[in-house]
All heavy atoms as an XYZ file, in Angstrom:
724
protein
N     -14.547    -42.295     24.318
C     -15.356    -41.128     24.249
C     -14.571    -40.030     23.529
O     -13.410    -39.797     23.796
C     -15.691    -40.683     25.664
C     -16.579    -39.492     25.625
S     -17.663    -39.306     26.923
C     -17.303    -38.767     28.334
N     -15.251    -39.337     22.546
C     -14.594    -38.303     21.757
C     -14.539    -36.968     22.462
O     -15.127    -36.768     23.520
N     -13.808    -36.087     21.864
C     -13.693    -34.739     22.406
C     -14.944    -33.935     22.092
O     -15.693    -34.242     21.172
C     -12.500    -34.026     21.789
C     -11.194    -34.589     22.194
C     -10.108    -33.741     21.580
N      -8.906    -33.902     22.366
C      -7.814    -33.227     22.156
N      -7.768    -32.340     21.202
N      -6.755    -33.428     22.909
N     -15.122    -32.853     22.836
C     -16.205    -31.935     22.537
C     -15.935    -31.238     21.220
O     -14.804    -30.853     20.922
C     -16.327    -30.859     23.633
C     -16.912    -31.350     24.925
C     -16.101    -31.549     26.026
C     -18.268    -31.598     25.031
C     -16.632    -31.989     27.228
C     -18.803    -32.034     26.219
C     -17.982    -32.234     27.324
O     -18.507    -32.662     28.502
N     -16.947    -31.060     20.408
C     -16.780    -30.296     19.177
C     -16.899    -28.805     19.462
O     -16.423    -27.977     18.718
C     -17.818    -30.723     18.149
C     -17.587    -32.134     17.665
C     -18.506    -32.498     16.546
C     -18.196    -33.916     16.103
N     -18.979    -34.322     14.982
N     -17.574    -28.457     20.536
C     -17.709    -27.069     20.941
C     -17.317    -26.960     22.416
O     -17.374    -27.934     23.149
C     -19.149    -26.591     20.780
C     -19.612    -26.551     19.340
C     -21.050    -26.083     19.208
O     -21.682    -25.765     20.242
O     -21.538    -26.049     18.082
N     -16.937    -25.757     22.781
C     -16.594    -25.543     24.189
C     -17.856    -25.680     25.038
O     -18.951    -25.365     24.580
C     -15.986    -24.161     24.370
N     -17.710    -26.140     26.256
C     -18.877    -26.236     27.134
C     -19.511    -24.870     27.367
O     -18.853    -23.830     27.257
C     -18.305    -26.784     28.445
C     -16.971    -27.312     28.118
C     -16.497    -26.620     26.890
N     -20.795    -24.867     27.658
C     -21.540    -23.627     27.877
C     -20.886    -22.815     28.991
O     -20.567    -23.332     30.056
C     -22.995    -23.936     28.237
C     -23.813    -22.705     28.478
C     -24.230    -21.919     27.419
C     -24.129    -22.307     29.764
C     -24.972    -20.782     27.634
C     -24.867    -21.164     29.996
C     -25.290    -20.405     28.924
N     -20.678    -21.543     28.714
C     -20.115    -20.648     29.716
C     -18.602    -20.683     29.806
O     -18.019    -19.989     30.641
N     -17.923    -21.449     28.972
C     -16.467    -21.534     29.018
C     -15.858    -20.255     28.458
O     -16.229    -19.782     27.385
C     -15.978    -22.740     28.204
C     -14.485    -22.837     28.129
C     -13.758    -23.310     29.203
C     -13.809    -22.465     26.981
C     -12.380    -23.410     29.137
C     -12.440    -22.558     26.906
C     -11.721    -23.033     27.988
N     -14.904    -19.692     29.156
C     -14.154    -18.527     28.691
C     -12.687    -18.906     28.644
O     -12.067    -19.175     29.666
C     -14.340    -17.325     29.621
C     -15.726    -16.735     29.524
O     -16.283    -16.690     28.434
N     -16.273    -16.299     30.636
N     -12.148    -18.901     27.450
C     -10.744    -19.261     27.257
C      -9.853    -18.148     27.797
O     -10.039    -16.976     27.462
C     -10.464    -19.496     25.781
S      -8.748    -19.924     25.437
N      -8.856    -18.487     28.597
C      -7.957    -17.443     29.112
C      -7.083    -16.842     28.006
O      -6.528    -15.764     28.168
C      -7.117    -18.173     30.154
C      -7.215    -19.604     29.809
C      -8.543    -19.798     29.130
N      -6.961    -17.538     26.884
C      -6.123    -17.063     25.778
C      -6.967    -16.481     24.642
O      -6.526    -16.401     23.500
C      -5.270    -18.204     25.226
C      -4.374    -18.823     26.250
C      -4.559    -20.131     26.649
C      -3.335    -18.095     26.818
C      -3.735    -20.706     27.598
C      -2.506    -18.660     27.764
C      -2.714    -19.967     28.148
O      -1.891    -20.518     29.078
N      -8.185    -16.064     24.929
C      -9.101    -15.582     23.904
C      -8.534    -14.390     23.134
O      -8.729    -14.278     21.941
C     -10.427    -15.195     24.554
C     -11.461    -14.674     23.593
C     -12.770    -14.370     24.283
O     -12.919    -14.594     25.468
N     -13.709    -13.860     23.538
N      -7.816    -13.507     23.777
C      -7.327    -12.292     23.133
C      -5.881    -12.394     22.658
O      -5.423    -11.529     21.926
C      -7.490    -11.098     24.076
C      -8.912    -10.871     24.454
N      -9.871    -10.463     23.564
C      -9.557    -11.031     25.636
C     -11.039    -10.362     24.169
N     -10.876    -10.705     25.440
N      -5.153    -13.423     23.077
C      -3.772    -13.609     22.622
C      -3.412    -15.081     22.786
O      -2.777    -15.473     23.754
C      -2.820    -12.732     23.406
N      -3.802    -15.891     21.814
C      -3.590    -17.333     21.896
C      -2.138    -17.686     21.557
O      -1.648    -17.347     20.477
C      -4.537    -18.042     20.945
S      -4.391    -19.838     21.016
N      -1.433    -18.394     22.443
C      -0.048    -18.755     22.144
C       0.046    -19.778     21.009
O       1.058    -19.845     20.316
C       0.466    -19.345     23.459
C      -0.739    -19.773     24.195
C      -1.845    -18.865     23.765
N      -1.003    -20.542     20.785
C      -0.997    -21.541     19.714
C      -1.232    -20.914     18.341
O      -0.955    -21.535     17.324
C      -2.058    -22.612     19.980
C      -1.874    -23.309     21.293
N      -0.852    -24.185     21.523
C      -2.577    -23.230     22.447
C      -0.928    -24.639     22.764
N      -1.972    -24.065     23.355
N      -1.728    -19.695     18.327
C      -1.979    -18.995     17.067
C      -0.964    -17.886     16.821
O      -1.190    -16.982     16.035
C      -3.401    -18.407     17.065
C      -4.539    -19.410     17.115
C      -5.868    -18.684     17.245
C      -4.543    -20.282     15.884
N       0.129    -17.938     17.486
C       1.179    -16.942     17.289
C       0.885    -15.626     17.977
O       1.382    -14.587     17.557
N       0.057    -15.661     19.008
C      -0.222    -14.458     19.773
C      -1.385    -13.632     19.265
O      -1.690    -12.602     19.835
N      -2.026    -14.064     18.172
C      -3.170    -13.293     17.681
C      -4.431    -13.703     18.423
O      -4.478    -14.756     19.061
C      -3.360    -13.449     16.159
C      -3.667    -14.896     15.789
C      -2.160    -12.923     15.403
C      -4.027    -15.080     14.335
N      -5.460    -12.911     18.300
C      -6.714    -13.176     18.971
C      -7.400    -14.398     18.364
O      -7.501    -14.532     17.143
C      -7.627    -11.958     18.840
O      -8.933    -12.275     19.209
N      -7.869    -15.279     19.225
C      -8.579    -16.469     18.748
C      -9.887    -16.063     18.079
O     -10.317    -16.686     17.097
C      -8.843    -17.424     19.910
N     -10.528    -15.024     18.581
C     -11.772    -14.540     17.982
C     -11.515    -14.038     16.566
O     -12.251    -14.348     15.634
C     -12.374    -13.410     18.839
O     -12.495    -13.874     20.182
C     -13.714    -12.972     18.326
N     -10.443    -13.265     16.392
C     -10.106    -12.740     15.081
C      -9.754    -13.880     14.122
O     -10.174    -13.878     12.964
C      -8.945    -11.760     15.212
C      -8.584    -11.072     13.937
C      -9.292    -10.110     13.294
C      -7.424    -11.319     13.145
N      -8.639     -9.719     12.157
C      -7.492    -10.448     12.032
C      -6.341    -12.176     13.264
C      -6.522    -10.417     11.054
C      -5.369    -12.135     12.287
C      -5.459    -11.268     11.197
N      -8.998    -14.861     14.606
C      -8.636    -16.006     13.770
C      -9.887    -16.775     13.346
O     -10.001    -17.220     12.202
C      -7.669    -16.918     14.510
N     -10.842    -16.918     14.257
C     -12.091    -17.604     13.924
C     -12.868    -16.845     12.860
O     -13.448    -17.450     11.956
C     -12.959    -17.769     15.169
O     -12.315    -18.593     16.098
N     -12.868    -15.525     12.957
C     -13.561    -14.720     11.947
C     -12.888    -14.854     10.585
O     -13.555    -14.951      9.557
C     -13.598    -13.259     12.382
C     -14.552    -13.008     13.542
S     -14.484    -11.326     14.210
C     -14.692    -10.326     12.771
N     -11.564    -14.887     10.571
C     -10.857    -15.076      9.304
C     -11.175    -16.430      8.694
O     -11.382    -16.551      7.484
C      -9.346    -14.950      9.500
C      -8.783    -13.559      9.675
C      -7.278    -13.623      9.872
C      -9.104    -12.698      8.477
N     -11.206    -17.459      9.520
C     -11.538    -18.787      9.017
C     -12.961    -18.834      8.480
O     -13.232    -19.479      7.471
C     -11.336    -19.840     10.110
C      -9.880    -20.097     10.504
C      -9.818    -21.031     11.704
C      -9.112    -20.677      9.331
N     -13.880    -18.150      9.144
C     -15.256    -18.102      8.655
C     -15.328    -17.374      7.314
O     -16.056    -17.791      6.412
C     -16.158    -17.416      9.683
N     -14.541    -16.305      7.167
C     -14.503    -15.590      5.897
C     -13.936    -16.461      4.787
O     -14.408    -16.420      3.651
C     -13.660    -14.322      6.013
C     -14.382    -13.206      6.742
O     -15.609    -13.310      6.903
O     -13.714    -12.238      7.141
N     -12.922    -17.236      5.098
C     -12.342    -18.127      4.099
C     -13.363    -19.192      3.697
O     -13.509    -19.518      2.519
C     -11.040    -18.781      4.629
C     -10.589    -19.906      3.728
C      -9.949    -17.736      4.757
N     -14.095    -19.704      4.678
C     -15.121    -20.698      4.362
C     -16.193    -20.122      3.451
O     -16.668    -20.781      2.535
C     -15.779    -21.229      5.647
C     -14.881    -22.191      6.403
O     -13.918    -22.697      5.801
O     -15.151    -22.428      7.602
N     -16.578    -18.895      3.708
C     -17.606    -18.257      2.891
C     -17.014    -17.621      1.637
O     -17.738    -17.199      0.757
C     -18.319    -17.181      3.702
C     -19.091    -17.734      4.862
C     -19.642    -16.629      5.739
O     -19.447    -15.446      5.478
N     -20.329    -17.019      6.788
N     -15.719    -17.529      1.579
C     -14.994    -16.931      0.459
C     -15.351    -15.456      0.293
O     -15.234    -14.899     -0.771
C     -15.276    -17.711     -0.822
C     -14.111    -17.683     -1.785
O     -12.984    -17.421     -1.336
O     -14.320    -17.916     -2.981
N     -15.819    -14.846      1.377
C     -16.254    -13.460      1.307
C     -15.067    -12.501      1.339
O     -15.089    -11.475      0.669
C     -17.198    -13.150      2.459
N     -14.056    -12.803      2.101
C     -12.917    -11.891      2.250
C     -12.206    -11.682      0.920
O     -12.016    -10.576      0.463
C     -11.964    -12.450      3.291
C     -10.765    -11.572      3.558
C     -10.889    -10.416      4.304
C      -9.525    -11.904      3.056
C      -9.804     -9.606      4.547
C      -8.432    -11.107      3.298
C      -8.583     -9.962      4.047
O      -7.496     -9.162      4.273
N     -11.855    -12.776      0.276
C     -11.108    -12.686     -0.974
C     -11.953    -12.076     -2.077
O     -11.516    -11.193     -2.790
C     -10.620    -14.070     -1.382
C      -9.774    -14.033     -2.647
C      -9.334    -15.382     -3.058
N     -10.502    -16.203     -3.262
C     -10.478    -17.510     -3.376
N      -9.341    -18.145     -3.292
N     -11.573    -18.193     -3.564
N     -13.179    -12.546     -2.226
C     -14.021    -12.039     -3.295
C     -14.387    -10.579     -3.078
O     -14.565     -9.841     -4.036
C     -15.292    -12.884     -3.421
C     -14.997    -14.264     -4.004
O     -13.912    -14.441     -4.570
O     -15.855    -15.147     -3.885
N     -14.495    -10.176     -1.843
C     -14.804     -8.778     -1.572
C     -13.724     -7.854     -2.101
O     -14.010     -6.839     -2.731
N     -12.475     -8.209     -1.871
C     -11.374     -7.393     -2.371
C     -11.298     -7.449     -3.891
O     -11.029     -6.439     -4.532
C     -10.042     -7.847     -1.761
C      -9.892     -7.450     -0.334
N      -9.682     -6.155      0.053
C      -9.954     -8.164      0.813
C      -9.600     -6.080      1.363
N      -9.775     -7.297      1.861
N     -11.542     -8.593     -4.457
C     -11.521     -8.699     -5.913
C     -12.635     -7.875     -6.536
O     -12.442     -7.242     -7.567
C     -11.656    -10.168     -6.344
C     -10.448    -11.054     -6.089
C     -10.747    -12.492     -6.488
C      -9.240    -10.551     -6.850
N     -13.787     -7.880     -5.911
C     -14.911     -7.109     -6.437
C     -14.610     -5.617     -6.393
O     -14.929     -4.882     -7.330
C     -16.179     -7.423     -5.656
N     -13.988     -5.153     -5.316
C     -13.647     -3.736     -5.200
C     -12.660     -3.334     -6.287
O     -12.832     -2.316     -6.964
C     -13.082     -3.421     -3.802
C     -14.190     -3.546     -2.754
C     -12.448     -2.031     -3.763
C     -13.689     -3.528     -1.331
N     -11.625     -4.158     -6.493
C     -10.636     -3.861     -7.536
C     -11.269     -3.934     -8.920
O     -10.953     -3.127     -9.795
C      -9.447     -4.819     -7.445
C      -8.585     -4.585     -6.239
N      -7.924     -3.401     -6.016
C      -8.300     -5.375     -5.187
C      -7.258     -3.474     -4.879
N      -7.477     -4.667     -4.348
N     -12.156     -4.893     -9.132
C     -12.825     -5.027    -10.427
C     -13.701     -3.809    -10.709
O     -13.720     -3.307    -11.837
C     -13.646     -6.309    -10.463
N     -14.420     -3.331     -9.700
C     -15.261     -2.152     -9.883
C     -14.423     -0.927    -10.247
O     -14.798     -0.144    -11.124
C     -16.069     -1.864     -8.624
C     -17.205     -2.835     -8.398
C     -17.931     -2.598     -7.086
O     -17.689     -1.545     -6.437
O     -18.727     -3.467     -6.700
N     -13.287     -0.757     -9.573
C     -12.406      0.372     -9.886
C     -11.891      0.271    -11.320
O     -11.853      1.262    -12.044
C     -11.222      0.407     -8.919
C     -11.578      0.875     -7.534
C     -10.353      0.887     -6.643
C     -10.696      1.292     -5.227
N      -9.503      1.243     -4.350
N     -11.492     -0.929    -11.717
C     -10.977     -1.123    -13.071
C     -12.069     -0.898    -14.108
O     -11.825     -0.282    -15.154
C     -10.399     -2.535    -13.214
C      -9.700     -2.756    -14.527
C      -9.027     -4.107    -14.616
O      -9.002     -4.846    -13.612
O      -8.522     -4.432    -15.701
N     -13.282     -1.352    -13.834
C     -14.398     -1.161    -14.759
C     -14.698      0.320    -14.929
O     -14.904      0.799    -16.049
C     -15.637     -1.942    -14.281
C     -15.415     -3.440    -14.491
C     -16.894     -1.479    -15.006
C     -16.470     -4.313    -13.842
N     -14.711      1.076    -13.819
C     -14.968      2.513    -13.911
C     -13.885      3.208    -14.729
O     -14.179      4.090    -15.542
C     -15.063      3.127    -12.518
C     -16.360      2.809    -11.817
C     -16.426      3.449    -10.450
C     -17.711      3.061     -9.742
N     -17.804      3.659     -8.407
N     -12.626      2.821    -14.500
C     -11.526      3.432    -15.256
C     -11.645      3.100    -16.744
O     -11.434      3.965    -17.604
C     -10.189      2.951    -14.710
N     -12.003      1.867    -17.056
C     -12.159      1.474    -18.459
C     -13.346      2.173    -19.111
O     -13.279      2.551    -20.285
C     -12.310     -0.042    -18.565
C     -11.053     -0.860    -18.255
C     -11.381     -2.342    -18.200
C      -9.984     -0.588    -19.290
N     -14.431      2.348    -18.363
C     -15.592      3.061    -18.909
C     -15.239      4.515    -19.203
O     -15.639      5.064    -20.232
C     -16.768      2.985    -17.941
C     -17.450      1.646    -17.921
C     -18.548      1.549    -16.880
O     -18.632      2.436    -15.985
O     -19.332      0.587    -16.961
N     -14.467      5.132    -18.319
C     -14.032      6.512    -18.537
C     -13.137      6.601    -19.770
O     -13.307      7.495    -20.609
C     -13.279      7.036    -17.299
O     -14.135      6.913    -16.164
C     -12.857      8.480    -17.474
N     -12.210      5.664    -19.893
C     -11.313      5.649    -21.055
C     -12.098      5.422    -22.344
O     -11.808      6.040    -23.381
C     -10.243      4.578    -20.877
N     -13.092      4.557    -22.298
C     -13.908      4.281    -23.475
C     -14.702      5.511    -23.890
O     -14.784      5.841    -25.078
C     -14.862      3.106    -23.200
C     -15.812      2.726    -24.327
C     -15.032      2.272    -25.551
C     -16.759      1.626    -23.868
N     -15.276      6.214    -22.919
C     -16.027      7.437    -23.220
C     -15.117      8.476    -23.865
O     -15.487      9.115    -24.855
C     -16.653      8.004    -21.930
O     -17.481      7.005    -21.347
C     -17.471      9.242    -22.209
N     -13.915      8.644    -23.317
C     -12.959      9.602    -23.892
C     -12.539      9.182    -25.292
O     -12.426     10.022    -26.190
C     -11.741      9.730    -22.992
C     -12.024     10.419    -21.681
C     -10.826     10.427    -20.744
O      -9.708     10.044    -21.172
O     -11.000     10.818    -19.577
N     -12.314      7.887    -25.502
C     -11.907      7.399    -26.825
C     -13.035      7.603    -27.838
O     -12.775      7.989    -28.994
C     -11.522      5.933    -26.750
N     -14.275      7.375    -27.436
C     -15.399      7.595    -28.351
C     -15.534      9.072    -28.701
O     -15.791      9.426    -29.863
C     -16.693      7.084    -27.720
C     -16.809      5.588    -27.762
C     -18.110      5.121    -27.167
N     -18.230      3.674    -27.302
C     -19.089      2.936    -26.637
N     -19.930      3.504    -25.782
N     -19.139      1.633    -26.811
N     -15.373      9.943    -27.709
C     -15.450     11.375    -27.961
C     -14.340     11.823    -28.918
O     -14.575     12.594    -29.850
C     -15.342     12.126    -26.629
C     -15.614     13.606    -26.737
C     -15.574     14.305    -25.383
N     -16.572     13.725    -24.491
C     -16.317     13.329    -23.248
N     -15.099     13.454    -22.753
N     -17.258     12.822    -22.494
N     -13.128     11.319    -28.696
C     -12.006     11.667    -29.569
C     -12.228     11.131    -30.977
O     -11.950     11.814    -31.961
C     -10.704     11.102    -28.995
C      -9.475     11.480    -29.785
C      -8.208     10.891    -29.201
O      -8.270     10.223    -28.145
O      -7.141     11.097    -29.811
N     -12.755      9.922    -31.088
C     -13.030      9.321    -32.387
C     -14.056     10.153    -33.154
O     -13.897     10.413    -34.354
C     -13.536      7.888    -32.210
C     -13.690      7.157    -33.515
O     -13.202      7.591    -34.552
N     -14.383      6.037    -33.467
N     -15.097     10.588    -32.452
C     -16.131     11.413    -33.079
C     -15.546     12.737    -33.566
O     -15.850     13.199    -34.673
C     -17.240     11.654    -32.059
C     -18.496     12.253    -32.627
C     -19.575     12.347    -31.568
O     -19.842     11.350    -30.888
O     -20.130     13.459    -31.424
N     -14.692     13.338    -32.754
C     -14.057     14.595    -33.130
C     -13.153     14.418    -34.346
O     -13.168     15.233    -35.273
C     -13.259     15.147    -31.951
C     -12.603     16.476    -32.215
C     -11.783     16.946    -31.022
O     -11.590     16.204    -30.064
N     -11.294     18.168    -31.089
N     -12.364     13.354    -34.359
C     -11.462     13.108    -35.491
C     -12.240     12.822    -36.766
O     -11.840     13.243    -37.863
C     -10.519     11.950    -35.161
C      -9.455     12.253    -34.105
C      -8.686     10.986    -33.755
C      -8.508     13.337    -34.586
N     -13.357     12.114    -36.655
C     -14.179     11.856    -37.847
C     -14.732     13.175    -38.407
O     -14.766     13.375    -39.633
C     -15.332     10.922    -37.513
C     -14.931      9.479    -37.403
C     -16.158      8.620    -37.072
N     -15.790      7.264    -36.824
C     -15.918      6.276    -37.712
N     -16.428      6.526    -38.900
N     -15.547      5.060    -37.412
N     -15.182     14.061    -37.510
C     -15.704     15.352    -37.962
C     -14.606     16.173    -38.627
O     -14.827     16.798    -39.683
C     -16.305     16.107    -36.787
N     -13.411     16.187    -38.056
C     -12.286     16.917    -38.653
C     -11.917     16.326    -40.006
O     -11.657     17.065    -40.963
C     -11.074     16.876    -37.723
C     -11.203     17.732    -36.486
C     -10.005     17.603    -35.564
O      -8.959     17.056    -35.990
O     -10.113     18.051    -34.410
N     -11.898     15.021    -40.098
C     -11.569     14.352    -41.354
C     -12.599     14.683    -42.430
O     -12.251     14.954    -43.583
C     -11.494     12.840    -41.141
C     -10.975     12.106    -42.351
O     -10.346     12.694    -43.217
N     -11.249     10.809    -42.411
N     -13.870     14.682    -42.058
C     -14.923     15.002    -43.011
C     -14.813     16.456    -43.467
O     -14.984     16.755    -44.653
C     -16.281     14.743    -42.369
C     -17.425     14.767    -43.337
C     -18.720     14.351    -42.678
O     -18.852     14.445    -41.463
N     -19.677     13.905    -43.464
N     -14.492     17.372    -42.542
C     -14.329     18.784    -42.898
C     -13.138     18.963    -43.841
O     -13.227     19.719    -44.827
C     -14.152     19.626    -41.645
N     -12.029     18.295    -43.578
C     -10.862     18.373    -44.471
C     -11.188     17.821    -45.852
O     -10.784     18.368    -46.876
C      -9.680     17.609    -43.861
C      -8.971     18.263    -42.686
C      -7.953     17.293    -42.086
C      -8.287     19.544    -43.129
N     -11.929     16.742    -45.878
C     -12.302     16.116    -47.152
C     -13.194     17.066    -47.955
O     -13.026     17.200    -49.163
C     -13.029     14.793    -46.889
C     -13.386     14.064    -48.131
N     -12.457     13.382    -48.887
C     -14.580     13.904    -48.765
C     -13.050     12.838    -49.916
N     -14.356     13.137    -49.868
N     -14.134     17.733    -47.297
C     -15.022     18.661    -47.988
C     -14.262     19.874    -48.522
O     -14.573     20.395    -49.591
C     -16.125     19.123    -47.041
C     -17.168     18.077    -46.817
C     -18.255     18.592    -45.911
N     -19.223     17.527    -45.661
C     -20.101     17.549    -44.685
N     -20.159     18.582    -43.859
N     -20.942     16.553    -44.524
N     -13.263     20.352    -47.775
C     -12.463     21.487    -48.241
C     -11.582     21.103    -49.413
O     -11.313     21.915    -50.292
C     -11.580     22.007    -47.099
C     -12.271     23.046    -46.257
C     -11.304     23.718    -45.319
N     -11.437     23.052    -44.016
C     -10.460     22.853    -43.169
N      -9.252     23.265    -43.441
N     -10.673     22.248    -42.032
N     -11.119     19.867    -49.436
C     -10.178     19.439    -50.472
C     -10.885     19.219    -51.808
O     -10.328     19.524    -52.855
C      -9.480     18.158    -50.035
C      -8.350     17.748    -50.927
C      -7.612     16.543    -50.363
O      -8.058     15.903    -49.425
N      -6.483     16.231    -50.951
N     -12.087     18.730    -51.788
C     -12.795     18.406    -53.022
C     -14.028     19.291    -53.153
O     -14.759     19.521    -52.194
C     -13.217     16.934    -53.039
C     -12.071     15.982    -52.985
C     -11.738     15.343    -51.803
C     -11.298     15.738    -54.105
C     -10.673     14.466    -51.736
C     -10.233     14.866    -54.059
C      -9.912     14.229    -52.864
N     -14.260     19.776    -54.403
C     -15.438     20.584    -54.656
C     -16.629     19.639    -54.808
O     -16.501     18.509    -55.257
C     -15.250     21.389    -55.920
C     -14.182     22.448    -55.785
C     -14.078     23.255    -57.070
C     -13.011     24.306    -56.925
N     -12.871     25.094    -58.130
N     -17.793     20.126    -54.478
C     -18.970     19.298    -54.687
C     -19.197     19.023    -56.170
O     -18.878     19.846    -57.009
C     -20.106     20.103    -54.084
C     -19.580     21.437    -53.729
C     -18.089     21.389    -53.884
N     -19.727     17.891    -56.500
C     -19.955     17.478    -57.876
C     -21.291     18.064    -58.342
O     -22.348     17.480    -58.128
C     -19.961     15.953    -57.965
C     -19.956     15.479    -59.395
O     -19.784     16.267    -60.308
N     -20.133     14.186    -59.579
N     -21.204     19.231    -58.991
C     -22.419     19.899    -59.478
C     -22.353     20.027    -60.991
O     -21.428     20.591    -61.541
C     -22.557     21.276    -58.851
C     -22.729     21.230    -57.363
C     -22.954     22.601    -56.820
N     -22.922     22.534    -55.362
C     -22.867     23.595    -54.601
N     -22.811     24.789    -55.121
N     -22.835     23.453    -53.288
N     -23.367     19.525    -61.620
C     -23.459     19.641    -63.094
C     -24.597     20.610    -63.418
O     -25.704     20.444    -62.905
C     -23.729     18.289    -63.734
C     -22.607     17.334    -63.575
N     -21.439     17.464    -64.278
C     -22.450     16.247    -62.796
C     -20.617     16.475    -63.941
N     -21.219     15.707    -63.017
N     -24.332     21.577    -64.326
C     -25.397     22.546    -64.681
C     -26.438     21.950    -65.596
O     -26.481     21.018    -66.171
C     -24.667     23.670    -65.377
C     -23.297     23.211    -65.649
C     -23.073     21.965    -64.875
């Protein structure tokens, strides 16, 4: 006869809050971590947060670079117009 896959109904583990087999951590917390690993939610959640921060920073940098590029093009065009006279034939 095999072992139970689940604890019997109404069973309360005396080590639920500090399991000696888990290095003294809570068995409930360890179970939640294992469930997160199974769903891959814990790791991906942190990656998504970091990715969002990086995307926002890159979008801000891109906006600033576009604004600077536009300004430099306008300055370059103004310098070019001052340097050369318009081509007017009478």
